[in-house]
C-alpha positions in Angstrom: 0.0 0.0 0.0 1.4 3.4 -0.9 1.8 6.3 1.4 -0.5 9.3 0.9 1.2 12.2 -0.8 2.2 15.1 1.4 0.1 18.2 1.1 1.3 20.6 -1.6 3.7 23.2 -0.3 1.9 26.0 -2.3 -1.4 25.1 -0.6 -1.9 27.9 1.9 -4.0 27.3 5.0 -7.4 29.1 5.2 -7.4 32.5 6.8 -8.4 32.0 10.5 -8.7 33.8 13.8 -8.9 32.6 17.4 -11.5 34.5 19.4 -13.1 34.7 22.8 -16.7 35.4 23.5 -17.9 37.4 26.5 -21.5 36.7 27.6 -23.6 38.1 30.4 -26.2 36.3 32.5 -28.8 38.4 34.4 -30.6 36.8 37.3 -34.4 37.3 37.5 -34.6 40.3 35.0 -38.4 40.3 35.4 -41.2 38.2 37.0 -41.4 35.9 33.9 -37.7 35.0 33.5 -35.3 33.4 35.9 -32.3 34.2 33.6 -31.5 36.4 30.6 -28.4 36.0 28.5 -26.8 38.6 26.4 -23.8 38.5 24.1 -21.4 41.3 25.2 -18.4 41.1 22.9 -16.2 39.0 20.7 -12.5 39.7 21.2 -9.2 38.3 19.9 -8.1 35.3 21.9 -5.0 35.7 24.1 -2.9 32.9 25.5 -3.6 34.4 29.0 -7.3 33.5 28.6 -6.4 29.8 28.6 -8.8 27.3 27.0 -11.5 26.8 29.7 -14.5 29.0 30.2 -14.4 31.2 33.3 -16.4 33.7 35.2 -15.0 37.2 35.0 -17.4 38.9 37.4 -20.4 37.9 39.4 -22.2 40.3 41.7 -25.2 38.1 42.4 -27.3 39.9 39.8 -25.0 40.0 36.7 -22.5 37.3 35.9 -20.1 38.0 33.0 -18.2 34.9 31.6 -15.4 34.4 29.0 -15.5 31.6 26.5 -12.0 31.5 25.0 -10.2 29.8 22.2 -13.0 29.5 19.6 -11.8 29.1 16.0 -13.1 31.0 13.0 -12.0 30.1 9.5 -12.9 31.8 6.2 -14.2 29.6 3.4 -14.4 30.6 -0.3 -17.9 29.0 -0.6 -19.1 31.4 2.1 -17.9 34.5 0.3 -21.5 35.6 -0.6 -22.4 35.4 3.1 -19.4 37.5 4.0 -20.4 40.0 1.3 -23.9 40.2 2.7 -22.6 40.9 6.2 -20.2 43.6 5.0 -22.8 45.3 2.7 -25.4 45.4 5.5 -24.1 48.7 6.7 -23.2 47.4 10.1 -21.1 44.2 9.9 -21.2 41.9 12.9 -19.9 38.7 14.5 -22.5 36.0 14.6 -22.4 33.8 17.7 -24.3 30.6 18.3 -24.8 29.9 22.0 -26.4 27.1 23.9 -28.5 26.8 27.0 -28.0 23.7 29.3 -31.3 21.8 29.1 -30.9 20.5 32.7 -29.5 23.6 34.3 -30.9 26.8 32.6 -28.6 28.9 34.8 -25.8 27.7 32.5 -25.2 28.8 28.9 -22.1 28.9 26.7 -20.8 30.2 23.4 -20.6 27.4 20.8 -19.3 28.9 17.6 -18.6 32.1 15.8 -19.0 33.1 12.1 -18.8 36.1 9.9 -21.2 34.7 7.2 -24.7 36.1 7.0 -25.9 33.0 5.2 -24.4 30.6 7.8 -26.2 32.6 10.5 -29.4 32.3 8.6 -29.0 28.5 8.4 -28.4 28.4 12.1 -31.6 30.4 12.7 -33.5 28.2 10.4 -32.3 25.2 12.6 -33.8 27.0 15.7 -30.3 27.8 17.1 -29.8 30.8 19.4 -27.8 33.3 17.4 -26.8 36.8 18.6 -24.5 39.3 17.1 -22.2 42.2 18.1 -20.5 44.8 15.9 -17.4 43.9 14.1 -14.2 45.9 14.9 -12.6 47.9 12.0 -9.5 45.7 11.7 -11.5 42.5 11.4 -13.9 44.2 9.0 -10.9 45.2 6.8 -9.5 41.7 6.9 -12.9 40.2 5.9 -13.3 42.8 3.2 -9.9 41.9 1.6 -10.9 38.2 1.7 -14.3 38.8 0.2 -13.0 41.0 -2.6 -10.6 38.2 -3.5 -13.2 35.4 -3.4 -16.7 36.8 -4.0 -18.0 36.8 -7.6 -21.6 37.9 -7.9 -23.8 35.8 -10.2 -24.3 37.6 -13.5 -27.7 39.0 -13.9 -29.9 37.3 -16.4 -32.2 39.4 -18.5 -35.8 38.2 -18.5 -37.7 38.6 -21.6 -41.0 40.5 -21.1 -43.9 38.1 -20.8 -45.5 39.6 -23.9 -42.6 38.3 -26.0 -43.0 34.8 -24.7 -45.4 32.4 -26.3 -48.5 31.7 -24.1 -47.4 28.0 -23.5 -44.0 29.1 -22.1 -45.3 31.8 -19.8 -44.8 31.2 -16.0 
């Protein structure tokens, strides 16, 4: 049996970032809720954060937690989703977060994306998705990638229905 060929030296890795998510949990925000969760920020991961989630602050009412070392990669087939995020006027991080079914006082950030279409798929799947504004340096990095990989579909001219035979009209 032959050995698999080593990866091509010219094959560059996908652009990627390591990030950390900051979330907040509010205790008893009103008479109908025991807990309310809010996405506070997405920041660049630092080695000092470690890899395990941790509580940054807890005053009994508000608990702020850090979920470090989440990976984010850019994919050429998501370029349209990046374009839609950038062209929205207010580009954002999209964060999927989960709530513990057995302990609703516990939630965590699951994954992060910059693709509008990926966030839409998550929402269609009934995931919890929140967003926070994208900082200028990450927006510029995403813009450069999107300009390199996004090619809009060419617009197709539709013939006016009056020029189409009655049997072919939609």
